[in-house]
Steps between C-alpha positions, in 0.01 A plus 500: 500500500584227249155362425422417138130561551315668212149637470255394229151617403196288578395552137831400346548783249729737692876470536662359813606761754742517789390605848576871471310535172199301619459727804462804277310330219179412687265356238669308217469642147278206395253581780624220724660502844863422569584189698832327578600221263551272802410480869804489729475229768598562863609179672369388839826575680491863383130531583572369849771765544238772448381439859798696630486779242323836510233590247755710311749213489234260371404760238860508378520120473178483296535809282864439403393189307314716248766765448788504254835681504335842455522544877756385755423292807586783736292754310202262511542460876517879540185553292310241707609660827399846384169375360379362832643765731167689492284212628354534849570141610844343530376176342363690195214247447435355849273205567230511765322191626123552510383142569636147522705448184372822344721805445476844350797601287504875561605670177398855592794633700639712217450876461162474320358217713465246217686196367595694186767681705701178525573506128471870422758618751745256343413589140544874559846444647592251226391726214675799655819291528495416128394849390758680713770266377434615143382855578158427347139581582180298457125563483297249696142422407274290720139416582377431850196347661594685815835394645755464220481870418555615855794263542654618171455865585650452846792303357580739215407840647862583584653321200587789270597267216132420443157647432198298613154500339243293690148427374226406747125444451322823594286464816552121509771465766488581871556858610809403697646307205447806280646746749814292545560592134347841448646674806862434402658825386778438252573644157559155352160353605180512289174353631246428223141401585331314213119497475475122480605178674845371587480274196446812288812657654697182437379479139617857439844405633516190279391695192764767559772238549396317185579819306874439473579835336316699765645289781858555380455868415374569852745261669219319684521207738241322714484428872172308503502136605583426136855607595700187581675662798166529681450124491863434589479707819170347607646148494720591795230507766391146415856386574503717812177334622648150471808617690290615796231228534541131576354329194614144583216251438271787403312556176548869430246723327545867419179698450561807285254781421534505125440766238775522241646160601852628571513431874379142473714434192801586717395216732471260206851590385634460855350150492673431167825614663475244779255617768264224613178698452214252470231734372448863400146630547391769254271704725254713302210729582188553286740551208565128478633444148788282619278291728264443208795411276630234739152357551389486137801559274322797346677834542227755433513876556204656677423849622709605801304523825603759757575353842678603820814320375578705185836337425304185413245690291663376180397282208829497307760325718809574294741269681278198436665504157835421662347197671341381177837524325671298774224236501453474121860561391403617150502879437292460183215344699523773766500769231190350339319490835584865570386608154177308550446671836557844351270444200219295660534560876542129570710187447481140619768280655494127433490242780870420475601862560239540774617189684858628498389836643289329766806310624622830638192722535153494645264797501201615701310827469327687782223755477481838670294371794762233565777759486319717755416214739860374487635842600258500796581141599874560480462795736269328748646149499862538389564846650635605161401796282532427129435690179247380237764336276639299791139412584452361148806278548392387847137432406607318185748283690218374721341344191813297425517137610633434848780279364716813500584514868721807480349805337675829429273792416664782307400824673565743218393835647474679833134543608556876524516513119132402506413677820142593414399145412669351806387774741137461393512126558684504832387832646865550589763735360796422726681334210517823295859620518626857541648478151158434346333768711760746375462431127122529522543874558753558222425665167469266201634538147379289209409526133157360404473357148242315293553129431693571181854388416548805276432733793773326701741511205430873461587558866822301466599700190446823694687396812788303347721734303 
């Protein structure tokens, strides 16, 4: 790879990094998130050629634009092939038509039944490639609202060059989500249940990574959606979608169930790279901070409400900072906004910034009753069984204007991951797979800790020699 692309912090006070370093760095030392210093553009002729390529080949064409000479073209191809060899569908993220001009983009065909597998399988192979090359090991620290952790554990469980510590909010994710993590038996995996919310878990991670001495002494890296590689991998299925659907004379909207903003940010970047996406709908549940932000300009933290779609039960959408940086273009302004959010729990965006965001994004929230009725309606009228997160995206899309005459709903999890919710609504359990039935009977292993960063640091000191 001969790209000159470099990675800079959204807050402007950290040094530029190359691709290899940014993958292991996670959070920047100034508290910001790394982002490329430019967006590569894919021309229309190349985009048109994607129609004849496989998902893996499209992934190579997109991902190679963000990688430098730290990895060869052939090694990148090999890593991509290996990453997606464990998916249960040949198309990796197939599209299913559920109504006229409405499609589900099925992102749950990986080993843990969630869209996080698309990135995590790649990241585990990529990190192992770099670590094995230099005979090094790494300690991975992450927080999950349900699916990231399972995908990370599945991806890294056989990677002996790493140890993985995953924090999840105790008793605030579905039983199946939890058991996808806590039933994995591997000496390099540590499941940590924090007595708090996902935001509490995420804040612990950020605080640990802001302690540069501790981070370096314990050789820590992050695999949350703050890691650039997560976003990079998620861009691919937007390109794949355009390669498989006729979008001529259509106004295209993607509706994305949105918690930490990484999945929908990937769509925004794909648009910057040349995809003709007309609108990205930020689909939220009762935790509607981003919907409120787009409507009023006021970004205000509130107490997290528990819903049936826990991956959206978030108030701090970390990747929104990357969007703000791209829209505003001034790291000092972004830094001030983030400091204001941390100290006061709120900030306000002026009309100029809001108007620029609204060129690309709309946002509609749905309540729990709407989520439930949409799951029932999809089953009865569309002959489709969906999970609560997909339901949020579908219900939210129906509030968008009808000018978008081609809608793609991101289906981010298999309904079996939320089997109790879906079974109770549909009085049907035929969708529960043998894999899920099996893990329900397995013994769990996890460490339960108070919501205290020092408790987590103590554990890391004990387990990382």
